[in-house]
C-alpha positions in Angstrom: -95.3 15.0 -76.4 -91.7 14.2 -75.2 -91.6 17.9 -74.0 -94.8 17.5 -72.0 -93.4 14.3 -70.1 -90.2 16.0 -69.5 -91.9 18.8 -67.5 -94.1 16.7 -65.8 -91.0 14.6 -64.9 -89.6 17.4 -63.3 -92.6 18.1 -61.3 -92.8 14.4 -59.9 -92.5 15.7 -56.6 -95.9 18.1 -56.8 -97.9 15.4 -58.7 -99.4 14.3 -55.1 -100.7 17.8 -54.6 -103.5 17.3 -58.0 -105.1 14.6 -55.8 -107.7 17.0 -53.8 -108.1 19.0 -56.6 -109.4 16.3 -58.7 -111.4 14.9 -55.7 -113.0 18.4 -55.9 -113.5 18.2 -60.1 -115.6 15.1 -59.3 -118.0 16.8 -57.0 -118.2 19.8 -59.5 -119.0 17.5 -62.5 -122.0 15.8 -60.4 -123.2 19.6 -59.5 -122.8 20.8 -62.9 -124.9 17.9 -64.6 -128.4 18.8 -65.9 -129.8 15.7 -64.5 -129.7 13.4 -61.8 -127.1 10.4 -62.9 -128.0 6.8 -62.7 -126.7 4.9 -59.8 -125.8 2.4 -62.6 -123.5 4.2 -64.6 -122.3 5.9 -61.7 -121.1 2.5 -59.9 -120.1 1.1 -63.3 -117.7 4.4 -63.8 -116.0 3.3 -60.5 -115.5 -0.1 -61.3 -113.9 1.0 -64.5 -111.8 3.5 -62.9 -110.6 1.0 -60.3 -110.0 -1.8 -63.4 -107.7 1.2 -65.1 -105.6 1.9 -62.1 -104.9 -2.2 -61.7 -104.0 -2.4 -65.2 -101.9 0.4 -64.9 -100.0 -0.7 -61.9 -99.4 -4.1 -63.8 -98.7 -2.9 -67.1 -99.1 0.7 -68.3 -96.6 2.1 -65.6 -96.6 5.4 -66.9 -99.8 6.1 -66.7 -100.3 4.9 -62.7 -100.7 8.4 -61.3 -103.3 9.5 -64.1 -105.3 6.3 -63.0 -104.8 7.8 -59.3 -106.1 10.9 -60.6 -109.1 9.1 -62.3 -110.0 7.6 -59.3 -110.1 10.7 -57.2 -112.3 12.1 -59.5 -114.8 9.1 -59.6 -114.5 9.1 -55.7 -115.6 12.4 -55.6 -118.5 12.1 -58.0 -119.9 9.0 -56.1 -119.6 10.5 -52.4 -121.5 13.6 -53.3 -123.9 11.5 -55.4 -124.4 9.3 -52.0 -124.7 12.1 -49.4 -127.4 13.9 -51.7 -129.6 10.3 -51.9 -129.1 9.5 -48.2 -130.2 13.1 -47.3 -133.5 12.4 -49.4 -136.2 14.1 -47.3 -140.0 15.7 -48.4 -140.5 19.0 -49.4 -142.9 21.6 -49.0 -145.1 21.6 -52.4 -146.9 24.8 -51.8 -147.2 27.9 -49.3 -149.7 27.3 -46.6 -151.8 29.1 -44.2 -151.2 29.9 -41.0 -150.6 26.4 -39.2 -149.6 24.9 -35.7 -145.9 23.8 -35.7 -144.5 21.8 -32.7 -141.1 20.4 -32.2 -138.0 20.0 -31.1 -135.2 23.0 -32.1 -131.7 21.9 -33.7 -130.1 25.2 -34.3 -131.3 28.9 -32.9 -129.5 32.0 -34.5 -130.0 35.7 -34.1 -131.7 37.3 -37.2 -131.7 41.1 -36.5 -134.3 41.7 -33.7 -135.3 38.3 -34.1 -134.5 34.6 -34.0 -134.4 31.8 -36.5 -135.1 28.3 -35.6 -134.8 25.1 -37.0 -137.0 22.4 -36.0 -136.3 18.6 -36.6 -138.9 16.3 -37.3 -141.9 19.0 -36.7 -145.7 18.2 -36.3 -147.6 20.4 -38.5 -151.3 20.7 -38.1 -153.1 19.5 -41.3 -150.1 17.9 -43.0 -149.6 14.4 -43.7 -146.5 12.8 -41.8 -145.0 11.4 -45.1 -145.3 14.9 -47.0 -143.9 16.7 -43.5 -140.1 17.9 -44.2 -137.4 16.8 -41.9 -136.5 20.1 -40.8 -138.1 23.6 -41.1 -136.7 27.1 -40.8 -139.0 29.7 -39.0 -138.0 33.1 -38.5 -139.7 34.4 -34.5 -139.6 38.1 -34.2 -138.4 39.5 -30.8 -135.1 38.3 -28.7 -136.9 38.4 -25.0 -138.5 34.7 -25.3 -134.9 32.9 -25.8 -134.8 29.7 -27.5 -132.2 27.3 -26.7 -131.1 24.5 -29.0 -132.9 21.4 -28.1 -136.1 23.2 -26.6 -139.6 21.9 -27.5 -141.4 24.7 -28.6 -145.1 25.3 -30.1 -145.9 28.5 -32.6 -148.5 29.2 -35.3 -146.3 29.8 -38.7 -147.1 30.7 -42.2 -144.6 27.9 -44.2 -143.5 27.9 -48.0 -141.1 25.6 -49.5 -137.4 27.0 -50.0 -137.4 29.9 -52.4 -135.7 29.5 -55.7 -133.1 31.7 -57.0 -133.6 35.4 -58.0 -132.9 34.7 -61.7 -131.4 31.6 -63.4 -127.9 31.1 -62.5 -128.3 32.9 -59.2 -127.3 31.3 -55.7 -129.2 28.2 -55.7 -131.0 28.0 -52.3 -133.2 24.9 -52.9 -129.8 22.9 -53.4 -128.3 24.7 -50.2 -131.6 23.4 -48.2 -131.5 20.1 -49.7 -127.8 19.4 -47.8 -129.6 20.9 -44.6 -132.4 18.6 -45.3 -134.3 21.9 -44.6 -137.6 21.1 -46.6 -139.9 24.2 -46.0 -139.3 27.9 -44.5 -141.3 30.6 -43.0 -142.2 33.1 -40.4 -143.9 32.9 -37.2 -147.6 35.0 -36.7 -148.0 34.2 -32.9 -145.7 34.0 -29.9 -143.5 31.0 -29.1 -144.4 28.3 -26.7 -141.7 26.6 -25.1 -143.2 23.5 -23.9 -140.0 21.8 -22.5 -136.5 23.1 -22.0 -133.5 21.1 -22.6 -131.5 20.5 -20.4 -129.3 17.2 -21.3 -125.6 17.2 -21.9 -125.7 17.6 -25.5 -127.0 20.9 -25.3 -124.5 22.6 -23.4 -122.2 24.1 -26.4 -125.3 25.5 -27.8 -126.4 27.3 -24.4 -122.8 28.6 -24.2 -122.9 29.8 -27.4 -126.4 31.6 -26.4 -125.2 32.9 -23.7 -122.3 34.5 -25.3 -124.6 36.2 -27.8 -127.1 37.2 -25.4 -124.2 38.5 -23.2 -122.6 40.7 -25.7 -126.0 41.9 -26.8 -126.8 43.2 -23.6 -123.1 44.9 -22.7 -122.3 46.4 -26.1 -124.4 48.4 -28.3 -126.2 46.8 -31.3 -123.5 47.2 -34.1 -120.6 46.4 -32.0 -122.3 43.6 -30.4 -123.1 42.1 -33.8 -119.3 41.9 -34.9 -118.2 40.5 -31.4 -120.8 37.7 -32.0 -119.5 37.2 -35.4 -116.0 37.1 -34.1 -116.7 34.9 -31.1 -119.6 32.5 -32.2 -119.8 33.0 -35.9 -123.3 34.5 -35.7 -123.8 36.7 -38.2 -127.7 37.8 -38.0 -126.7 40.4 -35.4 -125.0 42.7 -38.0 -127.1 45.2 -39.9 -127.2 45.1 -43.9 -125.4 48.9 -43.7 -122.5 47.4 -41.6 -122.2 44.3 -43.6 -122.4 46.4 -47.0 -119.5 48.8 -45.3 -117.5 45.8 -44.3 -117.9 44.4 -47.8 -116.9 47.4 -49.5 -114.1 48.0 -47.6 -112.6 44.9 -48.4 -112.8 43.2 -44.9 -115.9 41.4 -44.9 -113.7 38.0 -44.3 -113.4 39.7 -40.5 -117.3 38.9 -39.9 -116.6 35.1 -40.8 -114.8 33.0 -38.2 -111.7 31.3 -40.9 -108.1 31.5 -41.1 -107.7 34.7 -39.8 -109.3 34.4 -36.5 -108.1 30.8 -35.6 -104.8 31.9 -36.5 -104.8 34.6 -34.5 -106.3 32.9 -31.3 -103.8 30.1 -31.6 -101.0 32.1 -32.0 -101.9 34.2 -29.0 -102.5 31.1 -27.1 -99.2 29.9 -28.2 -97.2 32.7 -27.1 -99.0 33.1 -23.6 -98.6 29.7 -22.9 -94.8 29.6 -23.6 -94.1 32.9 -21.5 -96.2 31.4 -18.4 -94.0 28.3 -18.8 -90.9 30.3 -19.1 -91.4 32.2 -15.9 -91.3 29.0 -13.9 -88.1 27.5 -14.4 -88.8 23.9 -12.8 -90.9 23.5 -16.1 -89.3 25.4 -18.7 -85.6 23.7 -17.6 -87.5 19.8 -17.6 -90.1 20.2 -20.4 -90.4 21.3 -24.4 -92.5 24.5 -23.7 -92.7 24.5 -27.7 -94.6 21.5 -27.7 -96.8 22.1 -24.6 -97.9 25.3 -25.7 -98.8 23.7 -28.9 -100.6 21.3 -27.9 -102.6 23.4 -25.7 -103.2 25.8 -28.4 -104.6 22.8 -30.5 -107.3 22.2 -27.8 -108.2 26.1 -27.1 -108.7 26.0 -31.3 -110.7 22.9 -31.1 -113.0 24.7 -28.6 -113.0 28.2 -30.4 -114.3 25.9 -33.6 -117.0 24.2 -31.6 -118.2 27.7 -30.2 -117.9 29.4 -33.5 -120.6 27.0 -34.8 -118.1 25.2 -37.2 -118.6 26.8 -40.2 -116.7 25.5 -43.7 -114.0 28.3 -43.3 -113.8 27.6 -39.6 -113.2 23.8 -39.9 -110.7 24.5 -42.7 -108.8 26.8 -40.5 -108.8 24.3 -37.7 -107.5 21.6 -39.8 -104.4 23.6 -41.1 -104.0 25.2 -37.5 -104.0 21.4 -36.3 -101.6 20.5 -38.8 -99.3 23.0 -38.3 -99.1 22.8 -34.6 -98.8 18.9 -34.8 -95.9 19.6 -37.4 -94.3 21.7 -34.3 -94.7 18.8 -31.8 -93.3 15.9 -33.8 -90.5 18.5 -35.3 -91.8 18.5 -39.1 -92.3 21.2 -41.7 -95.3 23.0 -40.6 -96.9 25.2 -43.9 -96.8 23.1 -47.0 -98.7 22.5 -50.0 -99.6 19.3 -48.7 -101.1 20.6 -45.8 -103.6 22.8 -47.4 -104.1 19.7 -50.0 -105.2 17.3 -46.4 -107.3 20.3 -45.4 -109.2 20.6 -48.5 -109.4 16.4 -48.8 -110.9 16.2 -45.3 -113.5 19.1 -45.7 -114.7 17.9 -49.1 -114.8 14.5 -47.6 -117.3 15.6 -44.4 -119.0 18.5 -46.4 -118.9 17.6 -50.4 -121.9 20.4 -51.1 -119.4 23.2 -50.0 -117.2 23.1 -52.7 -120.2 25.4 -54.7 -120.2 28.0 -51.8 -118.3 31.3 -52.1 -116.9 30.7 -48.4 -114.9 27.5 -49.2 -114.2 28.3 -52.8 -112.4 32.2 -51.1 -110.6 30.6 -48.3 -108.8 27.8 -49.7 -108.0 30.1 -53.1 -106.5 32.3 -50.4 -104.5 29.8 -48.7 -103.3 28.1 -51.8 -102.0 31.6 -52.9 -100.4 32.5 -50.1 -98.3 29.1 -49.7 -97.7 29.4 -53.3 -96.2 33.1 -52.7 -93.9 32.3 -49.7 -92.7 29.3 -51.4 -91.8 31.6 -54.3 -89.9 33.9 -51.9 -92.2 36.1 -50.3 -91.2 34.6 -46.9 -87.6 35.1 -47.8 -88.0 38.6 -48.5 -89.6 39.2 -44.7 -86.8 37.1 -42.7 -84.1 39.4 -45.0 -85.9 42.5 -43.2 -86.3 41.2 -39.9 -82.8 39.9 -40.1 -81.3 43.1 -41.5 -79.2 44.7 -38.9 -80.2 48.3 -38.2 -79.2 51.3 -35.7 -83.5 51.7 -35.3 -84.5 47.5 -34.6 -88.4 48.9 -33.8 -88.4 50.6 -37.2 -87.1 47.8 -39.2 -89.7 45.3 -37.5 -92.2 47.7 -38.6 -91.4 47.9 -42.1 -91.0 44.2 -42.3 -94.7 43.6 -41.1 -95.8 46.7 -43.3 -94.1 44.6 -46.1 -95.4 41.2 -44.8 -99.2 42.7 -44.8 -99.1 44.4 -48.2 -97.5 41.0 -50.1 -100.2 38.8 -48.0 -103.2 40.9 -48.7 -102.3 41.4 -52.0 -101.6 37.9 -53.0 -105.0 36.7 -50.8 -107.0 39.6 -52.7 -105.5 38.4 -56.4 -106.7 34.9 -55.4 -110.0 35.6 -54.1 -110.9 38.5 -56.7 -112.3 35.9 -59.3 -114.8 34.1 -56.6 -115.8 37.9 -55.7 -116.6 38.8 -59.1 -118.6 35.3 -59.7 -120.4 35.3 -56.5 -120.8 38.9 -55.6 -119.9 41.3 -59.0 -118.0 43.4 -56.5 -114.1 44.5 -56.2 -113.3 46.5 -53.1 -110.4 48.7 -54.1 -109.1 49.8 -50.8 -109.1 46.2 -49.4 -105.5 46.7 -49.1 -105.6 49.7 -47.0 -108.5 48.6 -44.8 -106.7 45.5 -43.4 -103.1 47.3 -42.7 -105.5 49.7 -40.6 -107.8 47.2 -39.1 -105.6 44.2 -38.9 -103.7 45.3 -35.7 -106.5 46.5 -34.2 -108.5 43.0 -34.2 -105.0 41.4 -33.2 -103.5 43.4 -30.5 -107.2 44.8 -28.8 -110.1 43.1 -30.0 -109.5 39.0 -30.2 -107.3 39.2 -26.8 -110.1 41.2 -25.1 -113.0 38.5 -26.5 -110.7 35.8 -25.5 -110.9 37.4 -22.2 -114.7 37.7 -22.1 -115.4 34.1 -22.6 -112.9 33.0 -19.9 -114.5 35.5 -17.4 -118.0 35.2 -18.0 -118.5 32.3 -15.9 -117.0 34.4 -12.8 -119.0 37.6 -13.8 -115.7 39.5 -14.4 -116.1 40.0 -18.2 -117.4 43.3 -18.3 -114.1 45.3 -18.6 -112.6 43.2 -21.5 -116.2 43.3 -23.1 -116.3 47.2 -23.0 -112.8 47.5 -24.4 -113.4 45.2 -27.3 -116.1 47.1 -28.0 -113.9 50.4 -28.3 -111.8 48.3 -30.8 -114.7 47.2 -32.8 -116.3 50.4 -32.9 -113.2 51.7 -34.4 -112.9 49.0 -36.9 -116.6 50.0 -37.9 -115.4 53.8 -38.5 -112.8 52.7 -40.8 -115.1 50.4 -42.5 -117.6 53.2 -42.8 -115.1 55.9 -43.8 -113.3 53.7 -46.3 -116.5 52.6 -48.1 -117.8 56.0 -48.6 -114.1 57.1 -50.4 -114.6 57.3 -54.0 -114.3 54.8 -56.2 -114.3 52.5 -53.3 -116.2 49.7 -55.1 -116.0 48.4 -58.8 -119.4 46.5 -59.9 -118.6 43.9 -62.7 -120.9 42.3 -64.7 -121.7 38.7 -64.3 -118.9 36.2 -64.8 -120.0 33.2 -66.7 -119.2 29.7 -65.0 -116.8 29.0 -67.7 -114.5 32.2 -66.9 -114.3 31.4 -63.4 -113.2 27.7 -64.5 -110.3 29.4 -66.9 -109.2 31.6 -63.8 -109.2 28.6 -61.5 -107.7 26.1 -63.5 -104.8 28.9 -64.2 -104.6 29.7 -60.7 -104.1 26.1 -59.8 -101.6 25.9 -62.6 -99.4 28.5 -61.1 -99.9 27.4 -57.4 -99.1 23.8 -57.8 -96.3 23.7 -60.3 -92.8 25.1 -59.2 -91.0 25.3 -62.6 -90.9 28.0 -65.1 -94.2 26.0 -66.8 -96.4 27.6 -64.1 -96.8 30.8 -65.8 -98.8 29.5 -68.4 -101.3 29.6 -66.0 -101.4 33.1 -66.9 -102.7 32.6 -70.2 -106.5 31.1 -69.0 -106.5 33.9 -66.4 -106.3 36.7 -68.6 -109.5 35.0 -71.0 -111.2 34.5 -67.7 -111.2 37.9 -66.6 -112.5 39.2 -70.0 -115.4 36.9 -69.8 -117.9 39.0 -68.0 -117.5 41.5 -71.0 -118.9 38.7 -73.1 -122.0 38.0 -70.9 -124.9 39.5 -72.5 -127.6 40.3 -69.6 -131.4 39.7 -70.2 -133.6 42.3 -71.4 -136.5 41.0 -68.9 -136.6 39.8 -65.5 -139.8 38.1 -63.8 -139.2 37.1 -59.9 -140.9 33.7 -58.6 -144.7 34.2 -58.6 -144.6 37.4 -60.8 -143.5 39.3 -57.4 -141.5 41.7 -59.3 -140.4 42.5 -63.0 -137.6 44.3 -64.8 -136.8 45.5 -68.1 -133.7 47.0 -69.7 -133.3 50.5 -71.0 -131.3 51.7 -74.2 -127.8 52.3 -72.0 -128.1 48.5 -70.8 -129.2 49.5 -67.2 -132.2 48.1 -65.5 -135.5 49.5 -64.6 -136.7 47.8 -61.7 -141.0 48.1 -60.8 -141.0 50.8 -58.1 -141.6 49.6 -54.3 -139.1 48.5 -51.6 -140.3 44.7 -51.3 -138.0 41.8 -52.7 -134.7 43.6 -51.7 -132.9 40.4 -52.6 -134.0 40.1 -56.2 -133.3 44.1 -56.7 -129.5 43.7 -55.5 -129.0 40.3 -57.4 -130.6 41.7 -60.8 -128.7 45.1 -60.5 -125.3 43.5 -59.3 -125.6 40.9 -62.3 -125.8 43.6 -64.6 -122.7 45.4 -63.2 -125.1 48.1 -61.5 -124.0 49.3 -57.8 -127.5 49.2 -56.0 -126.5 52.0 -53.6 -126.1 53.9 -56.9 -129.7 52.9 -58.6 -131.5 55.8 -59.8 -134.8 54.8 -58.1 -136.3 57.9 -59.1 -135.9 57.4 -62.7 -137.1 53.8 -62.6 -140.2 54.8 -61.3 -140.6 57.7 -63.8 -140.5 55.0 -66.5 -142.9 52.4 -65.2 -145.5 55.7 -64.4 -145.0 57.8 -67.4 -143.5 55.9 -69.9 -139.9 55.7 -71.8 -139.2 55.6 -75.1 -136.2 55.7 -77.5 -135.3 54.7 -81.3 -135.5 50.9 -80.3 -136.8 50.8 -76.8 -140.0 51.8 -75.4 -142.0 51.3 -72.1 -145.6 52.2 -71.6 -147.9 51.5 -68.6 -151.5 51.3 -67.4 -152.7 50.0 -64.0 -153.6 46.8 -65.7 -150.5 46.2 -67.8 -147.2 47.0 -69.2 -146.1 47.2 -73.0 -142.2 46.8 -73.6 -140.8 47.0 -77.0 -137.2 46.3 -77.8 -136.3 46.3 -81.5 -139.2 44.4 -83.1 -140.6 42.3 -80.4 -143.3 43.1 -77.8 -143.8 42.0 -74.5 -146.6 42.3 -72.4 -146.7 42.3 -68.6 -150.4 42.1 -67.0 -151.1 42.7 -63.5 -154.8 41.7 -63.4 -157.6 39.8 -65.8 -158.0 43.2 -68.1 -154.5 44.1 -68.2 -154.2 39.9 -69.4 -157.0 40.5 -72.0 -155.4 43.6 -73.7 -151.5 42.0 -73.8 -152.6 38.9 -75.0 -154.4 41.1 -78.3 -151.2 43.4 -78.4 -148.0 41.5 -77.5 -146.0 38.4 -78.6 -145.1 37.5 -75.4 -147.2 38.0 -72.0 -145.7 37.2 -68.4 -149.2 37.2 -66.2 -149.5 37.7 -62.3 -153.0 36.0 -62.5 -154.1 32.5 -63.6 -154.6 32.0 -67.2 -155.3 29.4 -69.8 -153.0 29.1 -72.7 -155.5 28.6 -75.5 -157.4 31.5 -74.8 -154.4 33.7 -75.3 -153.4 35.1 -78.8 -149.7 35.7 -77.8 -146.7 33.7 -79.1 -145.8 33.0 -75.8 -147.8 33.1 -72.1 -146.2 32.4 -68.8 -149.1 32.6 -66.4 -148.9 32.9 -62.3 -148.8 29.2 -61.9 -145.9 28.8 -64.1 -144.3 31.9 -62.6 -144.7 30.1 -58.8 -143.5 26.6 -59.8 -140.7 27.4 -62.2 -139.3 30.2 -60.2 -137.8 33.2 -62.1 -137.7 33.9 -65.7 -135.6 35.9 -68.0 -136.4 37.0 -71.6 -132.9 37.4 -73.7 -133.1 39.0 -77.4 -129.7 38.8 -79.4 -128.5 40.4 -82.0 -130.3 38.7 -84.4 -133.6 39.3 -82.7 -133.8 36.0 -81.9 -135.8 35.0 -78.2 -134.4 32.8 -75.7 -136.7 32.4 -72.4 -135.2 30.6 -69.4 -136.8 30.1 -65.9 -135.1 28.4 -62.6 -136.1 25.1 -63.3 -135.1 24.5 -66.6 -131.7 26.2 -65.6 -131.3 24.0 -62.7 -132.3 20.7 -64.5 -133.9 17.8 -63.1 -131.9 16.9 -59.9 -132.9 15.8 -56.4 -133.8 19.5 -55.1 -135.4 20.6 -58.2 -139.2 21.4 -57.8 
């Protein structure tokens, strides 16, 4: 115990860094519960935490900081619970027919060849006011009929509740929509009628974003325009699935999300240009501090970029970091430190506590924490040494230092974000270092400066040339992404990482980053166990999508046979990736042959007719019924039945019947058979628990 106390005392100056981490742990605890906590228990816990804090300061001085951490945890828990309850709003209970929808748009985004509009306080014909969602999101076909934020529109649409996860444990869409107060989604079946255009001052920012998006769509080819929109306005809906996959598989998907890379490039570029401009005017340069003026201008421009980019969580984090760094320049303080990123994390989670559960926040903060820790440990000194080293060829020395800096930065950032990439996307990009080395200079020297000029010159109608030049740079980046994504072993698809595996790796990573003495390396132990965890996860043998829209079974090699067809792509991609299979390499012909002509090995068989399928795994027999004739056969010949049609349990002789209404209400199901031949059946609703956002 004394050894632990000595080590903690040696790290006393680093204790404060754990406060935002425990704030985040409190939020995580709330989301991890299988039930909605009682207000009285939460309030009592908070009172006890403050009581312990008071007692520690009066009597137990050695536990003071522990009490502060407990308070941070309790406050994080209370904050997110309070926000979740304040955002309570009706959610659609079932799918509607085509209904007339009227209301004011609060958000508009590009979605391929159409637009996605969010309507606030809509009027839905035939639906009671007390059952009408506060917001609904509708996909509208076509880009010609431009819709701006704040417009009052009318259209006919088919609406439905927010979709359930693709399988238990997959991305929780209802939770995301709950915090956005979106209680229904749908698609338009008629043209949109704009009843009233919004010309209020509040809509100016939205119109600027839309003007930039549509200008880029008009002046650049489709692929280049999509990337340009992602860089400037944060709009990702203009990128094709093929291009997104290429960026992801080549390891440069972060380019498509406005984050620290873009904010740093822009602020750095503005800072340097303003300093050069001031230096060219001796009257100003000799009387005023050009560095502080440049920092102030860079903060203002970065804030405008944050607004135009849509204020996504990574952009908010990046702006806070940039703002703290530039304010440090203004007030002559240390610019980048662990406290800086801690402040950024605290502010973001104070404003958006639900963002903690998203890959975006997790990966962006992990990368920055790791980079600061690496440069504290000596990476920055190495780069400074290379830059200061005397050499005959000074230019070569700078180039070498830049390459070493990029390699170190990419290696550290990739190492920090890999656990989250495995957990959320089941993928590791092998050539991300090469991709970033090739695309980084193009983005920094050509694309970002030209896009900045586009935004400045658009009102004067002189933006065509910088737009074209930016398009050339983006085209080259796209070419690099496609080529690297097609290289051998460009992507390794990893089986699903359990949540406990990710938590072990995060705990180990934080232990390494936040401490400074040698005991920081104890964090390697949980990281090793976390890395191995995906190979301890056993994947289900049978999968059923919500409503029975799609089924999949496992073959003797542990791969999936998914029902043939082209629909339900999200389910297909999710199932394959979580099983460690690459969607692009998936053998569709073999799966189709299995579902149509059958499949049989010593322990596994699949036989199908038009009405039903029988799947045998070891000694268990599962039936999948597509109509009432198939339901009758499945109930007679199998032990467990999944039915695409409505059924009554007492008329089925099977041990377990999961019929259509249950498949719709409870979401996706999976069936898992363990080594001892025991069966476990889990659905989305059970996995998510009884929460505010679950049906």
